[in-house]
TIZA-669070 format. One record per atom (N, C-alpha, C, O, CB): residue number from 0; residue in one letter; x, y, z. Coordinates in steps of 0.2 Angstrom, whole numbers, plus 5000, padded with zeros to 4 digits. Glycine has a CB too. Layout:
<recs>
 seq type east north   up
 NUM    A    X     Y    Z
...
</recs>
This chain:
<recs>
 seq type east north   up
   0    X 4981  5151 4666
   0    X 4982  5148 4672
   0    X 4976  5151 4677
   0    X 4975  5157 4677
   0    X 4989  5149 4675
   1    X 4974  5147 4681
   1    X 4968  5149 4685
   1    X 4971  5151 4692
   1    X 4976  5147 4694
   1    X 4963  5143 4686
   2    X 4969  5156 4695
   2    X 4971  5158 4701
   2    X 4967  5155 4707
   2    X 4961  5156 4706
   2    X 4971  5166 4702
   3    X 4970  5153 4712
   3    X 4966  5150 4718
   3    X 4965  5155 4723
   3    X 4969  5159 4724
   3    X 4970  5144 4721
   4    X 4959  5155 4725
   4    X 4957  5160 4730
   4    X 4959  5157 4737
   4    X 4955  5152 4739
   4    X 4950  5162 4730
   5    X 4964  5160 4741
   5    X 4966  5157 4747
   5    X 4962  5161 4753
   5    X 4963  5159 4759
   5    X 4973  5157 4748
   6    X 4959  5166 4751
   6    X 4955  5170 4756
   6    X 4948  5166 4758
   6    X 4945  5163 4753
   6    X 4954  5177 4754
   7    X 4946  5166 4764
   7    X 4940  5163 4765
   7    X 4934  5166 4762
   7    X 4934  5172 4761
   7    X 4939  5163 4773
   8    X 4929  5162 4760
   8    X 4923  5164 4757
   8    X 4919  5168 4762
   8    X 4920  5167 4768
   8    X 4919  5158 4754
   9    X 4915  5172 4760
   9    X 4911  5175 4764
   9    X 4906  5171 4768
   9    X 4905  5172 4774
   9    X 4906  5180 4760
  10    X 4904  5165 4766
  10    X 4900  5160 4769
  10    X 4904  5156 4775
  10    X 4901  5153 4779
  10    X 4897  5156 4765
  11    X 4910  5156 4774
  11    X 4914  5152 4779
  11    X 4918  5157 4784
  11    X 4920  5162 4782
  11    X 4919  5148 4775
  12    X 4918  5154 4790
  12    X 4922  5158 4795
  12    X 4929  5157 4794
  12    X 4931  5152 4791
  12    X 4920  5157 4802
  13    X 4934  5161 4797
  13    X 4941  5160 4797
  13    X 4943  5154 4801
  13    X 4949  5152 4800
  13    X 4944  5166 4800
  14    X 4939  5151 4805
  14    X 4941  5146 4809
  14    X 4940  5139 4805
  14    X 4942  5134 4808
  14    X 4937  5145 4815
  15    X 4937  5139 4799
  15    X 4936  5133 4796
  15    X 4939  5133 4789
  15    X 4940  5138 4786
  15    X 4929  5132 4795
  16    X 4942  5127 4787
  16    X 4945  5126 4781
  16    X 4941  5120 4778
  16    X 4942  5114 4781
  16    X 4953  5124 4781
  17    X 4937  5121 4773
  17    X 4933  5116 4770
  17    X 4927  5115 4776
  17    X 4924  5119 4778
  17    X 4936  5109 4768
  18    X 4926  5108 4777
  18    X 4922  5107 4783
  18    X 4926  5104 4789
  18    X 4923  5101 4794
  18    X 4917  5101 4781
  19    X 4932  5105 4789
  19    X 4936  5103 4795
  19    X 4938  5109 4799
  19    X 4939  5115 4796
  19    X 4943  5099 4793
  20    X 4938  5109 4806
  20    X 4940  5114 4810
  20    X 4947  5115 4809
  20    X 4951  5111 4809
  20    X 4938  5113 4817
  21    X 4949  5121 4808
  21    X 4956  5123 4807
  21    X 4959  5126 4813
  21    X 4956  5130 4817
  21    X 4957  5128 4801
  22    X 4965  5123 4815
  22    X 4968  5125 4821
  22    X 4974  5129 4819
  22    X 4978  5127 4815
  22    X 4970  5119 4826
  23    X 4975  5135 4822
  23    X 4981  5139 4821
  23    X 4987  5135 4825
  23    X 4986  5130 4829
  23    X 4980  5146 4824
  24    X 4993  5137 4824
  24    X 4999  5134 4827
  24    X 4998  5135 4835
  24    X 5000  5130 4838
  24    X 5005  5138 4825
  25    X 4996  5141 4837
  25    X 4995  5142 4844
  25    X 4989  5137 4847
  25    X 4990  5134 4852
  25    X 4993  5149 4846
  26    X 4984  5136 4843
  26    X 4979  5131 4845
  26    X 4981  5124 4845
  26    X 4980  5121 4850
  26    X 4973  5132 4840
  27    X 4985  5122 4841
  27    X 4988  5116 4840
  27    X 4993  5115 4846
  27    X 4993  5109 4849
  27    X 4992  5114 4834
  28    X 4997  5120 4848
  28    X 5001  5119 4854
  28    X 4997  5119 4860
  28    X 4999  5115 4865
  28    X 5006  5125 4854
  29    X 4992  5122 4861
  29    X 4988  5122 4867
  29    X 4984  5115 4867
  29    X 4984  5112 4873
  29    X 4982  5127 4866
  30    X 4982  5112 4861
  30    X 4979  5106 4861
  30    X 4984  5101 4864
  30    X 4983  5096 4868
  30    X 4977  5104 4854
  31    X 4991  5101 4861
  31    X 4996  5096 4863
  31    X 4997  5097 4871
  31    X 4998  5092 4874
  31    X 5002  5098 4859
  32    X 4997  5103 4873
  32    X 4998  5104 4881
  32    X 4993  5101 4884
  32    X 4994  5097 4890
  32    X 4999  5111 4882
  33    X 4987  5102 4882
  33    X 4981  5099 4886
  33    X 4981  5091 4885
  33    X 4979  5088 4890
  33    X 4974  5101 4883
  34    X 4983  5088 4880
  34    X 4984  5081 4879
  34    X 4989  5078 4884
  34    X 4988  5073 4887
  34    X 4985  5079 4872
  35    X 4995  5082 4884
  35    X 5000  5079 4889
  35    X 4998  5080 4896
  35    X 4999  5075 4900
  35    X 5006  5084 4888
  36    X 4994  5085 4898
  36    X 4992  5086 4904
  36    X 4987  5081 4906
  36    X 4987  5078 4911
  36    X 4988  5093 4905
  37    X 4982  5079 4901
  37    X 4977  5074 4902
  37    X 4981  5067 4903
  37    X 4979  5063 4908
  37    X 4972  5073 4896
  38    X 4986  5066 4899
  38    X 4989  5059 4900
  38    X 4993  5059 4907
  38    X 4993  5054 4910
  38    X 4995  5058 4894
  39    X 4996  5064 4909
  39    X 5000  5065 4915
  39    X 4995  5064 4921
  39    X 4996  5060 4926
  39    X 5004  5071 4916
  40    X 4989  5067 4920
  40    X 4984  5066 4925
  40    X 4982  5059 4926
  40    X 4981  5056 4931
  40    X 4978  5071 4924
  41    X 4980  5056 4920
  41    X 4979  5049 4920
  41    X 4984  5044 4923
  41    X 4983  5040 4927
  41    X 4977  5046 4913
  42    X 4990  5046 4921
  42    X 4996  5042 4924
  42    X 4996  5043 4932
  42    X 4997  5038 4935
  42    X 5003  5045 4921
  43    X 4995  5049 4934
  43    X 4995  5051 4941
  43    X 4990  5047 4945
  43    X 4991  5044 4950
  43    X 4995  5058 4942
  44    X 4984  5047 4941
  44    X 4978  5044 4944
  44    X 4979  5036 4945
  44    X 4978  5033 4950
  44    X 4972  5045 4940
  45    X 4982  5034 4939
  45    X 4984  5027 4939
  45    X 4989  5025 4945
  45    X 4989  5020 4948
  45    X 4987  5025 4933
  46    X 4994  5029 4946
  46    X 4999  5028 4951
  46    X 4996  5029 4958
  46    X 4997  5025 4962
  46    X 5005  5033 4950
  47    X 4991  5033 4959
  47    X 4988  5034 4965
  47    X 4984  5028 4966
  47    X 4984  5025 4972
  47    X 4983  5040 4965
  48    X 4980  5025 4961
  48    X 4976  5019 4962
  48    X 4981  5013 4964
  48    X 4979  5009 4968
  48    X 4972  5017 4956
  49    X 4987  5013 4960
  49    X 4991  5007 4962
  49    X 4994  5008 4969
  49    X 4995  5002 4972
  49    X 4997  5007 4957
  50    X 4996  5014 4971
  50    X 4998  5014 4978
  50    X 4993  5013 4983
  50    X 4994  5010 4988
  50    X 5001  5022 4979
  51    X 4987  5014 4982
  51    X 4981  5013 4986
  51    X 4980  5005 4986
  51    X 4980  5002 4992
  51    X 4974  5016 4984
  52    X 4981  5002 4981
  52    X 4980  4994 4980
  52    X 4986  4991 4984
  52    X 4985  4986 4988
  52    X 4980  4992 4973
  53    X 4992  4994 4983
  53    X 4998  4992 4987
  53    X 4997  4992 4994
  53    X 4998  4987 4998
  53    X 5004  4995 4985
  54    X 4994  4998 4997
  54    X 4993  4999 5004
  54    X 4988  4994 5007
  54    X 4989  4991 5012
  54    X 4991  5006 5005
  55    X 4983  4993 5003
  55    X 4977  4988 5005
  55    X 4980  4981 5005
  55    X 4979  4977 5010
  55    X 4972  4988 4999
  56    X 4985  4979 5000
  56    X 4988  4973 5000
  56    X 4992  4972 5007
  56    X 4992  4967 5010
  56    X 4992  4972 4994
  57    X 4996  4977 5008
  57    X 5000  4977 5014
  57    X 4996  4976 5020
  57    X 4998  4972 5025
  57    X 5005  4983 5015
  58    X 4991  4980 5021
  58    X 4986  4979 5026
  58    X 4984  4972 5027
  58    X 4984  4969 5033
  58    X 4981  4984 5026
  59    X 4981  4969 5022
  59    X 4978  4962 5022
  59    X 4984  4957 5024
  59    X 4982  4953 5028
  59    X 4975  4961 5015
  60    X 4990  4958 5021
  60    X 4995  4953 5022
  60    X 4998  4954 5028
  60    X 5002  4949 5031
  60    X 5000  4953 5016
  61    X 4997  4959 5032
  61    X 5000  4961 5038
  61    X 4996  4957 5044
  61    X 4999  4955 5049
  61    X 5000  4968 5040
  62    X 4990  4955 5042
  62    X 4986  4951 5047
  62    X 4987  4944 5046
  62    X 4985  4941 5040
  62    X 4978  4953 5046
  63    X 4989  4940 5050
  63    X 4990  4933 5050
  63    X 4983  4929 5049
  63    X 4978  4932 5052
  63    X 4994  4930 5055
  64    X 4983  4924 5045
  64    X 4977  4920 5044
  64    X 4977  4915 5050
  64    X 4982  4913 5053
  64    X 4977  4916 5038
  65    X 4971  4914 5052
  65    X 4970  4909 5057
  65    X 4969  4902 5053
  65    X 4963  4901 5050
  65    X 4963  4910 5062
  66    X 4974  4898 5053
  66    X 4974  4892 5049
  66    X 4971  4886 5052
  66    X 4973  4884 5057
  66    X 4981  4890 5047
  67    X 4965  4884 5049
  67    X 4962  4878 5051
  67    X 4965  4872 5047
  67    X 4969  4873 5042
  67    X 4954  4878 5050
  68    X 4964  4866 5049
  68    X 4966  4860 5045
  68    X 4963  4861 5038
  68    X 4967  4859 5033
  68    X 4964  4854 5048
  69    X 4957  4863 5037
  69    X 4954  4863 5030
  69    X 4958  4869 5026
  69    X 4959  4868 5020
  69    X 4947  4865 5031
  70    X 4959  4875 5029
  70    X 4962  4880 5026
  70    X 4969  4878 5024
  70    X 4972  4880 5018
  70    X 4962  4886 5030
  71    X 4973  4874 5028
  71    X 4979  4872 5027
  71    X 4979  4867 5021
  71    X 4984  4868 5016
  71    X 4982  4869 5033
  72    X 4974  4863 5020
  72    X 4973  4859 5015
  72    X 4972  4863 5008
  72    X 4975  4861 5003
  72    X 4968  4853 5016
  73    X 4968  4868 5009
  73    X 4966  4872 5003
  73    X 4972  4876 5001
  73    X 4972  4878 4995
  73    X 4961  4877 5005
  74    X 4977  4877 5005
  74    X 4984  4880 5002
  74    X 4988  4874 4999
  74    X 4991  4875 4994
  74    X 4987  4883 5008
  75    X 4989  4869 5003
  75    X 4994  4864 5001
  75    X 4992  4860 4994
  75    X 4996  4858 4990
  75    X 4995  4859 5006
  76    X 4985  4858 4993
  76    X 4983  4855 4988
  76    X 4985  4858 4981
  76    X 4988  4855 4977
  76    X 4976  4853 4988
  77    X 4983  4865 4980
  77    X 4985  4868 4974
  77    X 4993  4869 4974
  77    X 4996  4869 4968
  77    X 4982  4875 4974
  78    X 4996  4870 4979
  78    X 5003  4871 4979
  78    X 5007  4864 4976
  78    X 5011  4865 4972
  78    X 5006  4872 4986
  79    X 5004  4859 4979
  79    X 5007  4852 4976
  79    X 5006  4852 4969
  79    X 5010  4849 4965
  79    X 5004  4846 4980
  80    X 5000  4854 4966
  80    X 4999  4854 4959
  80    X 5003  4858 4955
  80    X 5006  4856 4950
  80    X 4991  4855 4958
  81    X 5005  4864 4958
  81    X 5009  4869 4954
  81    X 5016  4866 4955
  81    X 5020  4867 4950
  81    X 5009  4876 4958
  82    X 5018  4863 4960
  82    X 5025  4860 4960
  82    X 5026  4854 4955
  82    X 5031  4854 4952
  82    X 5027  4858 4968
  83    X 5021  4850 4955
  83    X 5021  4845 4950
  83    X 5021  4847 4943
  83    X 5025  4844 4939
  83    X 5015  4840 4951
  84    X 5017  4852 4941
  84    X 5017  4855 4935
  84    X 5024  4858 4933
  84    X 5027  4857 4928
  84    X 5012  4860 4934
  85    X 5027  4862 4938
  85    X 5034  4864 4937
  85    X 5039  4859 4936
  85    X 5043  4859 4931
  85    X 5036  4869 4943
  86    X 5039  4854 4940
  86    X 5043  4848 4939
  86    X 5042  4845 4932
  86    X 5047  4843 4929
  86    X 5042  4843 4944
  87    X 5036  4844 4930
  87    X 5035  4841 4923
  87    X 5038  4846 4918
  87    X 5040  4843 4912
  87    X 5028  4840 4922
  88    X 5039  4852 4919
  88    X 5042  4857 4914
  88    X 5049  4857 4915
  88    X 5053  4860 4911
  88    X 5039  4864 4915
  89    X 5052  4853 4919
  89    X 5059  4852 4920
  89    X 5062  4858 4925
  89    X 5068  4858 4925
  89    X 5063  4852 4914
  90    X 5058  4861 4928
  90    X 5060  4866 4933
  90    X 5062  4864 4939
  90    X 5059  4858 4941
  90    X 5055  4872 4933
  91    X 5066  4867 4943
  91    X 5068  4865 4950
  91    X 5067  4870 4955
  91    X 5069  4869 4961
  91    X 5076  4863 4950
  92    X 5063  4875 4953
  92    X 5061  4880 4958
  92    X 5054  4883 4955
  92    X 5053  4883 4950
  92    X 5066  4885 4959
  93    X 5051  4886 4960
  93    X 5044  4889 4959
  93    X 5043  4895 4964
  93    X 5044  4894 4970
  93    X 5039  4884 4959
  94    X 5042  4901 4961
  94    X 5040  4906 4965
  94    X 5033  4905 4968
  94    X 5028  4904 4964
  94    X 5040  4913 4962
  95    X 5033  4905 4975
  95    X 5026  4903 4978
  95    X 5023  4909 4982
  95    X 5017  4908 4984
  95    X 5027  4897 4983
  96    X 5027  4914 4982
  96    X 5024  4920 4986
  96    X 5028  4926 4983
  96    X 5034  4926 4983
  96    X 5024  4919 4993
  97    X 5024  4932 4983
  97    X 5027  4938 4981
  97    X 5023  4943 4986
  97    X 5017  4943 4987
  97    X 5026  4940 4974
  98    X 5027  4948 4989
  98    X 5024  4952 4994
  98    X 5029  4959 4994
  98    X 5035  4958 4993
  98    X 5024  4949 5001
  99    X 5026  4964 4996
  99    X 5030  4971 4997
  99    X 5035  4970 5002
  99    X 5034  4967 5007
  99    X 5025  4976 4998
 100    X 5040  4973 5001
 100    X 5046  4973 5006
 100    X 5044  4976 5013
 100    X 5047  4976 5018
 100    X 5052  4976 5003
 101    X 5038  4980 5013
 101    X 5036  4983 5019
 101    X 5034  4978 5024
 101    X 5033  4979 5030
 101    X 5030  4988 5017
 102    X 5033  4972 5022
 102    X 5031  4966 5026
 102    X 5037  4963 5030
 102    X 5037  4958 5033
 102    X 5027  4961 5023
 103    X 5043  4966 5029
 103    X 5049  4964 5032
 103    X 5051  4970 5037
 103    X 5050  4976 5035
 103    X 5055  4963 5027
 104    X 5052  4969 5043
 104    X 5054  4974 5048
 104    X 5059  4978 5046
 104    X 5060  4984 5048
 104    X 5055  4971 5055
 105    X 5064  4976 5041
 105    X 5070  4980 5039
 105    X 5069  4982 5031
 105    X 5074  4984 5028
 105    X 5076  4976 5040
 106    X 5063  4981 5029
 106    X 5061  4983 5022
 106    X 5066  4979 5017
 106    X 5067  4981 5011
 106    X 5062  4990 5020
 107    X 5067  4973 5019
 107    X 5071  4968 5014
 107    X 5078  4968 5015
 107    X 5082  4965 5011
 107    X 5069  4969 5008
 108    X 5081  4972 5019
 108    X 5088  4973 5019
 108    X 5092  4966 5021
 108    X 5097  4964 5017
 108    X 5090  4978 5025
 109    X 5089  4962 5025
 109    X 5093  4956 5027
 109    X 5092  4951 5021
 109    X 5097  4947 5020
 109    X 5089  4953 5033
 110    X 5086  4951 5018
 110    X 5085  4947 5012
 110    X 5090  4949 5007
 110    X 5094  4944 5004
 110    X 5078  4947 5009
 111    X 5091  4955 5005
 111    X 5095  4958 5000
 111    X 5102  4956 5001
 111    X 5106  4955 4997
 111    X 5094  4965 4999
 112    X 5104  4956 5008
 112    X 5111  4955 5010
 112    X 5112  4947 5011
 112    X 5118  4945 5014
 112    X 5113  4959 5016
 113    X 5108  4943 5010
 113    X 5108  4936 5011
 113    X 5110  4934 5018
 113    X 5114  4930 5020
 113    X 5113  4933 5007
 114    X 5108  4938 5023
 114    X 5109  4938 5030
 114    X 5105  4931 5032
 114    X 5099  4931 5031
 114    X 5107  4944 5034
 115    X 5108  4927 5036
 115    X 5105  4921 5038
 115    X 5099  4922 5043
 115    X 5095  4918 5044
 115    X 5110  4916 5041
 116    X 5098  4928 5046
 116    X 5093  4930 5051
 116    X 5087  4933 5047
 116    X 5082  4935 5050
 116    X 5096  4934 5056
 117    X 5087  4933 5040
 117    X 5081  4936 5037
 117    X 5074  4933 5039
 117    X 5070  4937 5039
 117    X 5082  4935 5029
 118    X 5073  4927 5041
 118    X 5067  4925 5043
 118    X 5064  4929 5049
 118    X 5058  4930 5050
 118    X 5066  4918 5044
 119    X 5068  4931 5053
 119    X 5066  4935 5059
 119    X 5063  4942 5057
 119    X 5060  4945 5061
 119    X 5072  4936 5064
 120    X 5065  4944 5051
 120    X 5062  4951 5049
 120    X 5055  4950 5046
 120    X 5052  4955 5045
 120    X 5067  4954 5044
 121    X 5052  4944 5045
 121    X 5046  4943 5042
 121    X 5040  4945 5047
 121    X 5041  4943 5053
 121    X 5045  4936 5039
 122    X 5035  4948 5044
 122    X 5029  4949 5048
 122    X 5023  4946 5044
 122    X 5023  4945 5038
 122    X 5028  4957 5049
 123    X 5017  4946 5047
 123    X 5011  4944 5044
 123    X 5011  4937 5041
 123    X 5014  4932 5043
 123    X 5009  4949 5040
 124    X 5008  4937 5035
 124    X 5007  4931 5031
 124    X 5014  4929 5028
 124    X 5015  4923 5027
 124    X 5002  4932 5025
 125    X 5018  4933 5026
 125    X 5025  4930 5024
 125    X 5028  4926 5030
 125    X 5031  4921 5028
 125    X 5029  4936 5022
 126    X 5027  4929 5036
 126    X 5030  4925 5041
 126    X 5027  4918 5042
 126    X 5030  4913 5043
 126    X 5029  4929 5048
 127    X 5020  4918 5041
 127    X 5016  4912 5041
 127    X 5019  4907 5035
 127    X 5019  4901 5036
 127    X 5009  4913 5040
 128    X 5020  4910 5029
 128    X 5022  4906 5024
 128    X 5029  4903 5025
 128    X 5030  4897 5024
 128    X 5023  4910 5017
 129    X 5033  4907 5028
 129    X 5040  4904 5031
 129    X 5039  4898 5036
 129    X 5042  4893 5035
 129    X 5044  4910 5034
 130    X 5035  4899 5040
 130    X 5033  4894 5046
 130    X 5030  4888 5042
 130    X 5032  4882 5045
 130    X 5029  4897 5051
 131    X 5026  4889 5037
 131    X 5023  4883 5034
 131    X 5029  4879 5031
 131    X 5029  4873 5031
 131    X 5018  4885 5029
 132    X 5033  4882 5027
 132    X 5039  4879 5024
 132    X 5043  4875 5030
 132    X 5045  4870 5029
 132    X 5043  4884 5020
 133    X 5045  4879 5035
 133    X 5049  4876 5040
 133    X 5046  4870 5043
 133    X 5049  4865 5045
 133    X 5050  4882 5046
 134    X 5039  4870 5045
 134    X 5035  4865 5048
 134    X 5033  4859 5044
 134    X 5032  4854 5046
 134    X 5030  4868 5052
 135    X 5032  4861 5037
 135    X 5029  4856 5033
 135    X 5033  4853 5027
 135    X 5032  4848 5025
 135    X 5022  4858 5030
 136    X 5037  4858 5024
 136    X 5040  4856 5018
 136    X 5048  4855 5019
 136    X 5051  4852 5014
 136    X 5039  4862 5013
 137    X 5051  4858 5024
 137    X 5058  4858 5024
 137    X 5060  4850 5025
 137    X 5065  4848 5022
 137    X 5061  4862 5030
 138    X 5057  4847 5029
 138    X 5058  4840 5030
 138    X 5057  4835 5024
 138    X 5060  4830 5024
 138    X 5055  4837 5036
 139    X 5053  4838 5020
 139    X 5052  4834 5013
 139    X 5057  4836 5008
 139    X 5057  4833 5003
 139    X 5045  4836 5011
 140    X 5062  4840 5010
 140    X 5068  4841 5006
 140    X 5067  4848 5002
 140    X 5072  4849 4997
 140    X 5069  4836 5001
 141    X 5062  4852 5003
 141    X 5062  4858 4999
 141    X 5066  4863 5003
 141    X 5067  4864 5009
 141    X 5054  4860 4999
 142    X 5069  4867 4999
 142    X 5073  4873 5001
 142    X 5069  4879 5000
 142    X 5065  4879 4995
 142    X 5080  4874 4998
 143    X 5069  4884 5004
 143    X 5066  4891 5003
 143    X 5071  4896 5002
 143    X 5075  4897 5006
 143    X 5061  4892 5009
 144    X 5070  4900 4997
 144    X 5075  4905 4995
 144    X 5070  4912 4995
 144    X 5065  4912 4991
 144    X 5079  4904 4989
 145    X 5073  4917 4998
 145    X 5069  4923 4998
 145    X 5074  4928 4994
 145    X 5080  4928 4995
 145    X 5067  4926 5005
 146    X 5071  4932 4989
 146    X 5075  4937 4986
 146    X 5071  4943 4984
 146    X 5065  4942 4983
 146    X 5079  4934 4980
 147    X 5074  4949 4983
 147    X 5071  4955 4981
 147    X 5070  4954 4973
 147    X 5075  4952 4970
 147    X 5075  4961 4982
 148    X 5064  4954 4971
 148    X 5063  4953 4964
 148    X 5061  4959 4960
 148    X 5060  4958 4954
 148    X 5058  4948 4963
 149    X 5061  4965 4963
 149    X 5059  4971 4959
 149    X 5063  4977 4962
 149    X 5064  4977 4968
 149    X 5051  4972 4960
 150    X 5065  4981 4958
 150    X 5070  4987 4960
 150    X 5067  4993 4958
 150    X 5070  4996 4953
 150    X 5077  4986 4958
 151    X 5061  4996 4960
 151    X 5059  5002 4958
 151    X 5063  5008 4960
 151    X 5065  5009 4966
 151    X 5052  5003 4960
 152    X 5065  5012 4955
 152    X 5070  5017 4956
 152    X 5076  5015 4959
 152    X 5080  5019 4963
 152    X 5066  5022 4961
 153    X 5078  5009 4958
 153    X 5085  5007 4961
 153    X 5085  5005 4968
 153    X 5090  5003 4971
 153    X 5090  5012 4960
 154    X 5079  5005 4971
 154    X 5078  5003 4978
 154    X 5075  4996 4979
 154    X 5071  4994 4974
 154    X 5074  5008 4982
 155    X 5076  4992 4984
 155    X 5073  4986 4985
 155    X 5065  4987 4985
 155    X 5062  4991 4988
 155    X 5075  4982 4991
 156    X 5062  4982 4981
 156    X 5054  4982 4981
 156    X 5051  4976 4983
 156    X 5053  4974 4989
 156    X 5052  4984 4974
 157    X 5048  4972 4979
 157    X 5044  4966 4981
 157    X 5049  4961 4982
 157    X 5055  4960 4980
 157    X 5039  4964 4976
 158    X 5047  4956 4987
 158    X 5051  4950 4989
 158    X 5048  4944 4986
 158    X 5041  4944 4986
 158    X 5052  4950 4997
 159    X 5051  4939 4983
 159    X 5049  4933 4981
 159    X 5051  4927 4985
 159    X 5057  4927 4987
 159    X 5050  4932 4974
 160    X 5047  4923 4987
 160    X 5048  4916 4990
 160    X 5049  4911 4985
 160    X 5044  4910 4981
 160    X 5043  4914 4996
 161    X 5054  4907 4984
 161    X 5055  4902 4979
 161    X 5056  4896 4983
 161    X 5061  4895 4987
 161    X 5061  4904 4975
 162    X 5052  4891 4981
 162    X 5053  4884 4984
 162    X 5058  4881 4979
 162    X 5057  4881 4973
 162    X 5046  4880 4984
 163    X 5063  4877 4981
 163    X 5068  4874 4977
 163    X 5068  4866 4979
 163    X 5067  4865 4984
 163    X 5075  4877 4977
 164    X 5069  4862 4974
 164    X 5070  4855 4975
 164    X 5075  4853 4970
 164    X 5077  4856 4964
 164    X 5064  4851 4974
 165    X 5078  4847 4971
 165    X 5083  4844 4966
 165    X 5089  4849 4966
 165    X 5090  4853 4970
 165    X 5080  4844 4959
 166    X 5094  4847 4961
 166    X 5100  4850 4960
 166    X 5099  4856 4956
 166    X 5095  4856 4950
 166    X 5105  4846 4957
 167    X 5101  4862 4957
 167    X 5100  4868 4953
 167    X 5107  4868 4948
 167    X 5112  4867 4951
 167    X 5099  4874 4957
 168    X 5106  4871 4942
 168    X 5111  4872 4938
 168    X 5115  4878 4940
 168    X 5112  4883 4942
 168    X 5109  4872 4930
 169    X 5122  4877 4939
 169    X 5126  4883 4941
 169    X 5129  4886 4934
 169    X 5133  4890 4935
 169    X 5131  4882 4946
</recs>
């Protein structure tokens, strides 16, 4: 029977096994810790970028648009196409806007509680969207429903505006 030599050759360092770098258990634990730290850092960086994008969105949506007749048409024409496509699919509602609850003066409390005064809490572009529905679409038979559509950490998050038409199934 042949005996295997498990001791390193003189030409090889103790850090190498064949031509692969050998990691001790401590080295492997350190590597795992570094990888976890790198992933957490990327995750934190991603969350920081997402929060910055959210704050930028809130800032943009807080500023009402000056609506010209042309801009209003540019909003209504694609909206009508989306409504028609939803109706062709047999749907009776369509989410037409999503926005952070920070654009409600009460952070969405009235919407979450189905308080009839919820439109009074809207600011910026969500307020304009509500007024567009009130002035242009309500008389055409569309209903507007607002609801909290995201619950990060169990707390109210984004709000969705849904246009509804026809009878809804119960």
